[in-house]
C-alpha positions in Angstrom: 1.1 27.5 -23.2 -0.8 27.3 -20.0 -1.5 23.7 -21.1 2.2 23.3 -21.1 2.9 24.6 -18.2 0.3 22.3 -16.6 1.9 19.2 -18.0 5.4 20.2 -16.9 4.3 21.1 -13.3 2.5 17.7 -13.2 5.7 15.7 -14.4 7.5 17.7 -12.1 5.7 16.5 -8.6 5.5 13.2 -9.7 9.3 13.2 -10.6 9.4 15.0 -7.0 7.2 12.1 -5.6 9.2 9.3 -6.8 12.1 10.4 -5.6 10.9 12.0 -2.4 7.8 10.2 -1.2 8.8 6.8 0.9 7.2 4.8 3.7 8.0 5.5 7.4 9.0 3.2 9.7 6.8 2.4 13.0 8.2 3.9 16.2 8.7 0.3 17.3 11.2 -0.4 14.5 12.5 3.1 14.9 13.4 2.7 18.2 15.0 -0.3 17.5 17.1 1.3 14.8 18.4 4.1 17.2 20.6 1.4 18.7 22.0 0.1 15.3 25.6 1.8 14.4 25.5 3.9 11.1 28.2 3.8 9.3 28.5 6.1 5.8 24.3 5.5 5.8 24.2 1.8 6.6 22.2 0.6 9.6 24.3 -2.3 11.3 24.1 -5.0 13.9 27.8 -6.8 14.4 27.3 -10.1 15.9 29.8 -13.0 16.6 29.0 -15.7 14.2 30.7 -15.8 10.6 27.5 -15.8 8.6 26.0 -12.3 8.3 22.7 -11.3 6.7 22.3 -8.3 4.7 18.6 -6.8 4.1 17.3 -4.8 0.9 14.8 -2.8 1.1 11.3 -2.6 -0.5 10.8 0.8 -2.8 11.0 3.6 -1.7 10.5 2.4 1.9 12.8 3.8 4.9 15.5 1.4 5.5 14.4 1.9 9.7 11.3 -0.3 8.8 13.5 -3.2 8.7 15.3 -2.8 12.2 13.0 -5.4 13.8 13.6 -8.1 11.5 17.3 -6.9 11.7 17.0 -7.3 15.6 15.5 -10.6 15.3 18.3 -11.7 13.5 20.8 -10.1 15.8 19.5 -11.9 18.5 20.2 -15.0 17.2 24.3 -13.9 17.2 24.3 -12.8 13.7 25.6 -9.7 11.9 22.7 -7.9 10.1 23.4 -4.9 8.0 20.4 -2.7 6.2 22.4 -0.7 3.1 21.6 3.0 2.5 19.5 3.0 -0.5 19.2 6.1 -3.2 16.3 7.6 -2.6 14.8 4.2 -0.8 15.1 2.6 -4.4 16.9 -1.1 -3.4 16.9 -1.8 -7.4 20.2 -0.1 -7.7 21.2 -1.6 -4.4 23.6 -4.6 -5.4 26.8 -2.7 -6.1 26.6 -1.3 -2.9 25.8 -4.5 -1.8 28.5 -6.3 -3.0 30.8 -3.2 -2.1 29.6 -4.5 1.8 30.3 -8.1 1.1 34.1 -7.3 0.0 35.0 -4.7 2.4 34.1 -7.0 5.4 36.0 -10.1 5.6 35.2 -11.1 9.4 32.1 -12.4 8.3 32.7 -15.5 5.7 29.3 -15.9 4.5 26.3 -13.7 3.6 22.7 -14.5 3.7 20.3 -12.2 1.3 17.5 -11.2 2.3 15.1 -8.9 -0.4 11.5 -7.7 0.2 9.9 -6.7 -2.8 11.8 -5.1 -5.2 14.7 -6.0 -2.6 14.7 -9.2 -4.5 16.6 -7.8 -7.7 20.1 -6.5 -6.2 19.3 -9.7 -3.6 19.4 -12.3 -6.7 21.7 -10.3 -8.8 24.5 -10.6 -6.0 23.8 -14.1 -5.6 24.4 -14.7 -9.1 27.7 -12.3 -8.9 29.5 -13.9 -5.7 28.4 -17.5 -4.8 31.2 -17.9 -3.2 30.6 -15.8 -0.5 27.2 -16.3 -0.6 24.9 -18.9 1.1 21.6 -18.4 -0.5 18.5 -15.9 -0.3 15.3 -15.2 1.3 12.7 -13.5 -1.0 10.1 -12.0 0.9 6.8 -11.7 -1.3 9.6 -11.1 -4.6 11.4 -13.4 -7.4 14.6 -14.1 -8.1 15.3 -11.6 -11.3 18.2 -13.0 -12.3 18.8 -17.3 -12.7 19.8 -18.8 -10.1 19.1 -22.2 -10.7 22.9 -23.2 -11.7 24.4 -22.1 -8.4 25.6 -24.6 -5.6 23.1 -21.8 -2.9 19.5 -22.4 -1.6 16.9 -20.0 -1.6 13.6 -19.6 0.3 10.7 -17.7 -0.6 7.9 -16.3 1.5 5.1 -15.3 0.5 2.1 -13.7 1.8 -1.5 -14.9 2.0 -2.8 -11.6 1.8 -0.6 -10.2 -0.7 -2.3 -6.9 -2.4 1.4 -5.8 -4.2 2.8 -8.6 -5.3 1.1 -10.6 -8.0 1.4 -14.4 -7.2 1.1 -15.0 -11.1 4.6 -13.2 -11.3 6.6 -14.8 -8.4 5.9 -18.3 -10.1 6.4 -17.5 -13.4 10.2 -16.7 -12.8 10.4 -19.9 -10.2 12.6 -21.7 -13.0 15.0 -19.4 -12.1 15.3 -20.7 -8.3 18.4 -22.8 -7.2 18.2 -26.9 -7.3 17.5 -26.2 -2.9 14.7 -24.3 -3.0 11.0 -24.2 -0.8 8.1 -21.6 -1.0 6.3 -21.3 2.5 2.9 -18.9 2.7 2.6 -17.3 5.8 -1.8 -17.3 6.6 -3.1 -14.1 7.5 0.1 -12.2 6.2 0.2 -9.4 3.6 3.1 -7.1 1.8 4.0 -4.6 4.0 4.1 -6.7 6.8 7.4 -8.6 6.1 8.8 -4.7 7.8 7.4 -2.5 10.0 6.0 0.6 8.2 2.5 2.1 6.9 2.5 1.5 3.9 0.7 4.9 1.9 -0.3 2.6 -0.9 -4.4 1.1 -0.7 -3.9 -1.5 -2.5 -2.2 -4.3 0.3 -5.0 -6.5 1.5 -5.7 -7.1 4.9 -3.5 -8.6 7.5 -5.4 -11.3 10.0 -2.2 -11.7 12.0 0.6 -8.5 13.2 3.3 -7.3 11.4 5.9 -8.2 14.7 4.4 -12.0 14.6 5.0 -11.5 10.6 8.5 -10.6 11.2 8.7 -13.5 13.9 7.6 -16.2 11.8 9.9 -14.9 8.7 12.6 -15.3 10.8 11.9 -18.6 12.2 11.5 -19.6 8.8 14.6 -18.4 6.9 16.9 -19.8 9.7 15.1 -23.4 9.7 15.4 -23.3 6.2 19.3 -22.2 6.3 19.9 -24.5 9.8 22.5 -27.4 8.1 24.8 -24.5 6.1 24.8 -21.9 8.6 26.1 -25.4 11.0 28.5 -26.2 8.2 30.3 -22.7 8.0 30.4 -22.8 12.0 32.5 -26.1 11.9 34.7 -25.2 9.1 
């Protein structure tokens, strides 16, 4: 009987840790997040461009950890939203992401950015709404659904020292990428450096560049890759 209660207690602790443990943002990102509009739990920067970005977080990571990269995009004139995720589990965020797209017609086209587990809702929404999506940017992740037959674009950005996301696993989903796609690896980067948080996991590799530089490089690569598509929307 004692063993039974020990097992039950262990299971309860595990469930609670999964539900309530999450990676906390660095103060620099937290400070930026305080300047964002919070609408129904979503963090927003509103821009003038007809193109917007939705940032889907990695697993069990505070949404505010992506405020730095959101601000970099916003400084270029774009609306950027970081959707609130139940228990910081972005894998279940596709429905809410589609609600954001449907309720904001002022943004004509979207680029979906998914980090780690955030690649799942990003690719699912792209598959469901290719008419509203220019493409996806996959940060240390992969397209979980087949986008190869769609007229959209995709950039996959990986990190040289990523100790979380297995490269072989990502490569196994290469055939899910659309024809217009590219892969770039950031030297010296690691998994958590695509946001601004200190992971409690000890599995990630050591970065030899700062997370700020990794965020900045990521934004530069994303905007350069989608430059033509964004220009087409602006000229319509």
